[in-house]
C-alpha positions in Angstrom: 8.0 8.6 -8.6 11.2 10.6 -8.9 12.9 11.3 -12.3 16.5 10.2 -12.3 18.7 11.7 -15.0 19.2 8.5 -17.0 15.7 7.2 -16.6 13.3 7.2 -19.6 9.6 6.3 -19.7 8.8 3.8 -22.5 5.7 2.0 -23.6 6.9 -0.8 -21.3 7.6 1.4 -18.3 10.7 3.0 -17.1 14.2 2.0 -18.4 17.6 3.4 -17.7 20.1 4.4 -20.4 23.5 2.9 -19.8 26.2 5.6 -20.4 28.7 2.8 -21.1 26.6 2.0 -24.3 25.1 -1.2 -23.3 21.4 -2.2 -23.6 18.8 -0.3 -21.6 18.2 -1.6 -18.1 14.7 -2.1 -16.7 14.0 -0.1 -13.5 13.4 -1.9 -10.2 10.1 -0.2 -9.7 9.1 -1.1 -13.3 9.7 -4.8 -12.5 7.6 -4.6 -9.4 4.8 -2.7 -11.1 4.7 -5.3 -13.9 5.1 -8.5 -11.9 3.5 -7.9 -8.5 -0.3 -7.8 -8.3 -1.6 -4.8 -6.4 -4.7 -6.4 -4.8 -5.6 -3.3 -2.9 -5.8 -1.0 -5.9 -9.2 -2.0 -7.2 -11.0 -1.7 -3.8 -9.2 1.7 -3.3 -10.3 2.9 -6.8 -13.8 1.8 -6.2 -13.9 3.5 -2.8 -12.7 6.8 -4.3 -15.1 6.6 -7.2 -18.0 5.8 -5.0 -17.2 8.7 -2.6 -16.9 11.1 -5.6 -20.3 10.1 -6.9 -21.9 10.4 -3.4 -20.3 13.8 -2.7 -21.5 15.1 -6.1 -24.8 13.3 -6.3 -26.9 16.3 -7.4 -24.5 17.2 -10.3 -24.3 13.6 -11.4 -28.1 13.3 -11.5 -28.4 16.5 -13.4 -25.9 15.4 -16.0 -26.7 11.7 -16.3 -29.1 12.0 -19.2 -27.7 14.8 -21.3 -24.0 14.5 -20.6 -23.5 10.8 -19.9 -20.3 10.1 -22.0 -18.4 13.1 -20.6 -19.6 12.4 -17.1 -18.5 8.7 -17.4 -15.0 9.8 -18.5 -14.7 12.2 -15.6 -15.8 9.6 -13.0 -13.5 7.0 -14.4 -10.6 9.5 -14.1 -11.1 10.3 -10.4 -8.8 7.6 -9.0 -6.1 8.3 -11.6 -6.1 12.0 -10.7 -5.8 11.2 -7.0 -2.9 8.8 -7.7 -1.1 11.4 -9.9 -1.6 14.1 -7.3 -0.1 11.9 -4.6 2.8 10.9 -6.8 3.5 14.5 -7.6 3.6 15.3 -3.9 5.9 12.3 -3.3 8.3 13.5 -6.0 8.4 17.0 -4.4 9.1 15.6 -1.0 11.9 13.4 -2.3 13.4 16.5 -4.0 13.2 18.5 -0.9 14.8 15.8 1.2 17.6 15.4 -1.3 18.3 19.2 -1.4 18.3 19.3 2.4 21.0 16.5 2.5 23.0 18.3 -0.2 22.6 21.7 1.4 20.9 23.0 -1.8 18.1 25.6 -1.9 14.6 24.1 -1.1 11.5 25.5 -2.9 8.9 27.1 -0.7 6.2 24.5 -0.8 3.6 24.5 2.0 2.4 21.0 1.1 5.9 19.6 1.4 7.0 21.5 4.5 5.4 19.2 7.1 7.0 16.1 5.5 10.4 17.7 5.3 10.1 18.8 8.9 9.6 15.1 9.9 12.7 14.1 7.8 14.8 16.8 9.5 13.5 15.6 12.9 14.4 12.0 12.1 18.0 13.1 11.2 18.3 15.1 14.4 17.0 12.2 16.6 19.6 9.9 15.1 22.4 12.4 15.6 23.1 12.5 11.9 25.9 14.8 10.7 25.1 15.3 7.0 28.8 15.9 6.0 30.0 12.9 8.0 27.3 10.2 7.9 25.6 10.5 4.6 27.3 8.3 2.0 25.0 9.2 -1.0 21.5 10.4 -1.8 19.5 9.7 -5.0 22.2 7.6 -6.5 21.7 5.3 -9.5 22.8 1.7 -9.2 23.2 -0.8 -12.1 23.2 -4.6 -12.4 24.2 -5.0 -16.0 24.6 -8.7 -15.8 20.9 -9.2 -14.8 19.7 -6.2 -16.8 18.2 -3.9 -14.2 18.9 -0.5 -12.6 17.4 1.7 -9.9 17.9 4.8 -7.7 18.7 4.5 -4.0 17.2 7.3 -1.9 19.7 7.4 0.9 22.9 5.6 1.9 23.6 6.6 5.5 25.6 5.6 8.6 23.5 5.0 11.7 24.7 3.9 15.2 22.8 0.6 15.2 25.6 -1.8 15.6 26.9 -3.4 18.8 27.7 -0.8 21.4 26.5 1.9 19.1 28.8 1.1 16.2 28.0 2.8 12.9 26.4 0.7 10.2 25.7 1.5 6.6 22.0 1.6 5.8 20.2 1.7 2.5 16.9 3.6 3.1 14.0 4.2 0.8 11.6 7.1 1.5 7.8 6.4 1.3 5.2 9.1 1.7 1.5 9.0 2.2 -1.2 11.3 3.5 -3.4 8.4 4.8 -1.3 5.3 5.6 0.1 4.6 9.1 3.8 5.6 9.4 4.5 2.0 10.5 2.9 0.3 7.4 4.9 -1.2 4.6 4.3 -3.5 1.7 6.1 -6.9 1.1 7.4 -5.6 -2.3 9.3 -2.9 -0.4 11.7 -5.6 0.7 12.2 -6.8 -2.9 12.9 -3.2 -4.0 15.6 -2.7 -1.3 17.1 -6.1 -2.0 17.4 -5.3 -5.7 19.2 -2.0 -4.9 21.3 -3.5 -2.2 22.8 -6.2 -4.4 23.4 -4.1 -7.5 26.8 -4.5 -9.0 27.9 -0.9 -9.3 27.1 2.7 -8.3 27.0 5.3 -11.1 29.0 8.4 -10.1 28.0 11.9 -11.2 30.6 11.8 -14.0 29.0 8.5 -15.3 31.8 6.3 -14.2 31.3 3.2 -12.1 32.2 2.5 -8.5 31.7 -0.8 -6.6 28.4 -1.0 -4.7 29.3 -0.5 -1.0 28.6 -3.2 1.5 25.1 -2.5 2.8 24.7 -3.8 6.4 21.0 -3.0 6.9 18.0 -1.8 4.9 14.8 0.0 5.7 11.9 2.2 4.7 11.6 5.6 6.1 7.9 6.5 6.1 7.4 10.3 6.1 4.0 11.6 7.1 2.8 15.1 7.7 2.8 14.7 11.5 5.0 11.7 12.2 7.6 9.4 10.8 9.0 5.9 11.3 12.0 3.9 10.1 10.9 0.3 9.5 13.7 -2.2 9.0 13.2 -4.6 6.1 14.8 -8.1 5.7 16.2 -7.4 2.2 18.7 -10.2 2.1 19.8 -12.7 -0.5 16.5 -14.6 -0.3 14.6 -11.5 -1.2 17.0 -10.8 -4.0 16.4 -14.3 -5.4 12.7 -13.6 -5.3 13.2 -10.3 -7.1 15.3 -12.1 -9.8 12.3 -14.3 -10.5 10.1 -11.3 -11.0 12.7 -9.7 -13.1 12.7 -12.6 -15.6 8.9 -12.5 -15.8 8.8 -8.7 -16.3 11.5 -8.9 -19.0 9.6 -11.7 -20.8 6.3 -9.7 -20.7 8.0 -6.6 -22.0 9.4 -8.4 -25.0 6.4 -10.7 -25.8 4.1 -9.9 -28.8 0.8 -8.2 -28.0 -1.1 -10.3 -30.6 -0.7 -13.7 -32.1 -2.2 -15.1 -35.4 -5.2 -17.4 -35.2 -4.7 -21.0 -36.2 -6.8 -22.1 -39.2 -8.2 -25.5 -39.8 -6.8 -27.6 -42.7 -8.1 -26.2 -46.0 -9.6 -23.1 -44.3 -8.8 -19.7 -45.6 -9.0 -16.4 -43.9 -12.5 -15.0 -44.5 -12.7 -11.7 -46.3 -13.7 -8.8 -44.1 -17.3 -7.8 -44.4 -18.0 -4.4 -45.7 -21.0 -2.6 -44.2 -22.9 -0.5 -46.7 -24.9 2.2 -45.1 -28.2 3.1 -46.7 -28.9 6.7 -47.3 -31.5 8.0 -44.8 
């Protein structure tokens, strides 16, 4: 996950600060993380954990009696470490792609280089002139009325209209070391719809501009050896679905974490028991 300038991580996930002084706006990805079940995550985590144990079986057996608590903590952390490592690589790939589009210096990063090469290859195959065809990259969008915000990876003109006419695309980058370049998730459509139908674009000087008319939306999957642009049907129907999730996420973020127990008539709260430890 990238780190937009106005985004802040809170106890309830990422929110955007509004430079106009309004209330904080929940991020699009935060809404999806809160309200969309990730059914594949548990089997994925179990698979990683099992493979780690099998790959380190001798060490696990040696430590299981004398070092069980520490060993348990390490094993439980395996899937989180893999996820964080993949997220960090994704952030670096996003940064390199943005710098390439802007003509800014790109850090020497051997892990990122193959993915960046695929991005450059995609631009070349589509005949993209960075100065002429790129409308914006890594730009923040707001929907103050609904209370959400997000960051669009790329607004770009591509010759996909009738007779090769140029159309404005909203594209989101997705990176993975294992998934097929043609694979996407249904929530990718919801993410693109939320960004597409935002009210305003936030300019670098923190002033607003109207959200441009996006004609098509897609996910650009970048892999180390290949890439694919997958068009997503992020229309008004998808935006209505996102708005339903948005309401649920906002309610969950504001709901209390505990509620008082209801006592029967005449019942009083029992005093807490005090445990007296006997001296050995």
